[in-house]
N, C-alpha and C positions, 0 to 999 in steps of 0.2 A: 504494500500499499504506500501511497505518497505520504510525505510528512503531514500534509493538511488532513488527509483521511485518518492517519494514525491519531492525531490530536483530537479530531472530531469523535472518533470511536472511543478514545479514552474519556473524554468529557461525558459522553453518553453513558458509559459504564459506571462512572463515578456518580452521576446523577441518579442512576437506577439504584445504586447501593444506598444512597441517602433516602430514596423513596421507600426502600425496604426496611428502613428504620435503624440502619447502622449509624452509630455516632460519628465514626471516622472511616475514611476510605482513601486508598491511594494505590499506586502501582509501582512495583519494583521489577527490575530486569531479572531474568532467571539465570543469574551468573553464580558461580561458586562463592562460598564464604571466603572472607580473607583471614578467617580465624581457625583454619583447619589444624594447624600445628598445635595451637593452644588447646583446642578441643581434645585432640588425641592425648595431650599431656594430662589434661584434667581427668580423662578416663583412665589413663595409665596409673594415676595416683589413687584410683578407687573412689574418687569423690562422688560417684553416682550410686554408691552403696549397693543394695540389692536390685536396683533397677537395670538389670542386664539388657533390657531392650534398648537402652540408650547407646549401647556399644554395637548393637546389631544394625545392619543397613547403614553403616557409617558413611559409605561413599554417597548414598542418596542424601543423607543428612548434610553432608558437606556441599553437594552439588545438586540443587533442586531440579536441574535440567535432566537428571537421570530418572526423575519421577514420571515425567511425561515426555514421550518422544518429540524432539524438535521444540521443546519448551522455549518460549521467548519472553514471557511476562508472568508476573504473579500479582494478582489482584489481592490486596490486603485490606481487611476490614476489622473494626473493633466495636464491641458493645460496651457501654458503660453500665456497671451494675451497682454503683454506690456513688452518692453525691458528696460524701465527705462531711455533710452537715449534721449528721446524727452519730454521736459517739456512744459506744457501749458504756454502761456503768460497770464497775467491777462487780463480778458475780458474788453477791453477799446475801441479799435478802431472799426469802422464799425457799430456803433449804438449799442443800448442795446441788449444784448444776455444773455441767461442763459446756464450755463455749465451742462454737463452730465458726469457721471462717466465713466472711460475708458472702463470698462468691457462691457458697453452697446453701444459702438460706432461702433461695427461691427456686425457680425451675432449673432443670438441668441445661446448662448452656450448650452442651453438645447438640441437643435436639433443637433448641431455640435458634442457634446459629445455622446449623446444617439445613434446616428447612428452608431458610431464606436463601442460603448460598446455593442449594440445589435448584431453587426456583430461578435464581439469576443464571446459573449455568444452563439450565434448559432453554431459557430465553436466548442466551448468546449462541447456543448450539444450533438453534433454528436459524439464526441470522448468519452464522458462520459454520455451516455444516461440515466443512472440510478441516476444521481445527479440532485439536484434542484438548480435554478438560479434566481436571481432578480437583475435587473439593477436599479441603483439609481443616479439621477442627480437632486438634490433638490426636488425630488418628493417622498420622503419617510422620515420617521422620524429617521434619523441617525445623529450621531455627527461626521460629516465628517472630521473635522480638527483633532479631537483626533485620529480617525482611521488613517488618513494620517500620523500623527506624529508617531503612533505606527508601521506603515508600513515603516518608515524610509524616507519618502519624505521630511521631514523638521522638524522644531520646531515652536511651537506656541509662538508668541510674546506677549507683554503686550497689544497690541491692539486686541488680540484674533485671529489674522490672521496667517496662516501658512507661515513661512519664509523658502525659499529654501536657504541653506547656500551659501553665496557668490553671489547670484543672486537676491533674494528678494521675495516679497509676491504677485507679480502680477499673481496669480494662480487661476484657476477654477478647482474644484474637482468633481470626480465621482467615483462610486463604483459598483462592482458586489458582492453580497452576495451569497455564494454557500455552498452546503454540501460537496463539494470536499475537501479533505484534501490537503493543500499546506503548504509549509514551510514559516513561518513568516520571513519578512525581515526588519531590519537585524536580523539574527538568535539569537544573544544575545541582547535582548531589554534592552537598558540602562535606560529606563524610561524617563519621561519628562525632557527636557533640557531647559535651559534659554538662548535664543539668544540675550537677551537685556542687561544683566548686570545692570549697574547703569543708563543707558540711559532712559530718560523720554520724548523724543521729541514728540511722538504721544500724550502723556497725556497733555503736555504743549500746543501743537498746536491745539487740539480739541476746536473749538470755543464755544461749548455748555457744556464742561466739562462732556462729556458722558463716558470717559474712566478712569477707575482705573486699576491697574495692573491685567492683565488677566481677566478682566470683562468689559462688556459694558452695560450701562443702555440704552436700546433701546429707551426709551421714550424721551431721550435727543439727540439721534444720528441723524444727518442730513440725512443719508441714510434711516433710518426708517421713519423719518418725511416726506420725499418727495416721498417715494415709498409705504410704508406699512400703514401709518397712514391715515385713511379714512376721518376723521372729521376735524374740525378747528384746526389749529396749535396755540398753546399758543403764545400770543404776546411777551412774554419774549424771544422767539426764532426767531422772525421775522428778526431782524437786523443781528443776528448771522448766519443765513442761507447764507448770502452773495448773490452770484449769482448762486448758485446751484439750479437747478430745477429737477434733477433726480440723486439721489445718491450723493456721496462725496468721494474724494480721499485724503483728507488732511492728515490723519494719515499715509497713505502710501507714500505720497509725501515727508514727512519730515523724514521718516525712513532711518537711515544710510545704511541699507542693500539694499535699493532701489536706491542708488546713482549710477550714471554711472561709469562703470569700463570697462576694456578690456573684463572681463568675461561676464558682462551683455551685452555688445555689440555683443558678439558672441553667446549669448543664443538664441536658436531658439524659435520664437513665431509662433503660428499657423496662417496661411494665412487668415482663415475665420474671424479672429478678427481684421483685418486691418480696421482702422477707416474710416467710411464714413462721419462722422460729429463729432465735439466736442462740439457743442452748437446749440441752436435754437434762432431765432430772437424772442424777447419777444412779440412784437406787433403781429406777426403772430400767436403765440400760443394763445394769448388772443382772436383771431378771429377764432380759429379752430372750426369746427364742428366735429362730430364723424368720418365722412369719412376722413377729413383732418388729424385727429389724426392717423387713421389706415394707411394712405398713408405715413405719416411722420415716423412712427415706422417701417413699412415694416418688414424686417426679423430680427429686433433687439429684445432684451430681455425687451424692455421698455413697452411692452404691459401690463405689470402688473399695471401700473399707469393709472387710468381711466381719462376721459376728464375733469371732474370737479377738480380732484386733480392736473392735469397739469396746468389748469388755475389758481388755487390757488397758486401753486408754482411759476408760472410766475408772478403773481401779487406781491408776496413777493420780488422776484428778481427785478422786476421793481421799487418797492418802495425803495429798497436799492440802485439801480442805481440813481434814482431821488434825493436821499439824498446827492449825490455827484456831479451829473451833471444835467444840465437843459435839458429837452426834452418836449417841450409843447405838441407835438402830443401824446406821451406816457402818460403824466399826464392827458390830456383830455380823453383818452381812459379809463383810470382807473376810472375817475369820472363818465363816461357814464355807465360803468359796475356797479358801486356802486348804481346807480339810476335806473337800468334796472330790473323790476320785472320779466322779462323773464329769467333771469339768475338763475341757481341753487342757493339754499340758501348758500351753502358753498362758492361759487364764490363771490356772492354779499356781504356776510358778510366780507370776506377777503378783498375785494376791499374797503369797508367802513373803515376797520381797517387801511389799507394803507393810505387812504385819511386823516384820523385823525392824523396819525403819521407825514405825510408831512406837514400838517398845523401847527404842533408844531415845526418842525425843520426849517420851512421857506424856502426861496429860496436856491437852491443848490449853494455851493461855491466850484467851481472846484479847485482841488489841482494840483500842478505841476506834470509833467510827471514822474519825477524821485523820487517822494516822496515814501519812503519805506512804510510809513503808508498806503498810498493809495493803493499800490500794495497788502499789507497784507489784508486790508479791502476788496479789490476787490475779494480776494480769501476766505474771511471769516476766516482768520487765525490770530493766535496770535503769534506763534513762529517765523514767518519770521522776526519779529521786536524784540521780546523779548524771551529769553529762548531757542533760537535755538541752543545755544552752550552748552547745558547741557548734551552733551555726554562726560562723563568722561572715565576713564579707564574701559574698558569692562571686568568685572570679574564675575565669576559665582555667582548668588544669591542662596539662599536656594530654594528648590523645591517650586513652587507656591502653595499657600494655596487655590487657586481657580482653578476650572477645566479648561482645555484647551478650552472647549466649554461651559463654564458657561455663555458666552454671545452668544448663537447660533443666537440670533436675528440679530446681525450685519451681519452675512453671509446671512441670509434670506433677509435682507433689501438691502444689497449691490448688491445682485445678482438677486433680483426680483423673488421670488418663484412663480411658476405657480400653477394653480388651482388643479393639481393632488396631491399636498402635503397637501391639506386641508382634 
């Protein structure tokens, strides 16, 4: 196609993306990543933990052109699932509860995004029948945040998440890889930009020290540990997990880009992600059977976490609660699980570990309601009490020496990859 036709086609595609309700849309060229060496090094260090699928199909992950024969362009879209204006209160009142990450509080984004992307693909396939197409929403080996940055949707921050300038990082990403030639957006790619400057809030706030600039060690990440990690969780992380039982939002909660402003208040979020819940009662989770788990998760993206994992996570959150507050019923239930040979090994061994820890700390000494330390520990955070003021003058840093997606595991963990991506 001529240059004019390519630009016209691109404009029409992006217009249709916005008509379908996507908050952001852009186009990246289907060229290999510039960060292949760093990605291989990250995998060699074992930073992906038990997520072996991240090492499979590595050549396709590095070169999206291998996904679709003759690939020329990648249409990148984003849904916004949170406006940043409503902050969770520390889980304290109403009995012991475990928190879930915001992206999983509404409908499953895989289905929400795929439905519209498939509709767009079908429309484009009718118009360009001789072109190839593939829809991707966490179900293909693509470095989605690098692609989104190249398409002009935002910039990747030190926590490895895509940040929309002035609005934040509460984004879900999807793509269509195609052999259709489209014009990259922006036309003059400025390369990776640094939206963080000297700010280190996410690094300071991470309870498990999982984050280094532009890289995440998934084996330490709470999102990975509670969603993707299938086996026992190292006792060193038990207390640090706090009250999270599915995912974690701490690095996003403390990010200056995510703080409420007039612009974030007016930023459109997709109605499908309206939260139906922000937490679960821990005692109920400990008593779930498989049917109860399925009913509780309903249309959400939480189905990735299996029943033994959810009970494991609930036990850790319960132990952290009991270390601060007394709840005889919850304590008794944990002891019962620890002695129950009918429980899965993962659940029983976690319960025993929690019992041992509670025996060491002794009776809970409840802190005052206004204690900042209690609030911070309730979230599993550090920087609410210390280090949260480490946002100095935001000035450009040199280009990061790690790739925008050198920590792809955090996206996988935070968003709960489904089985198709394996």
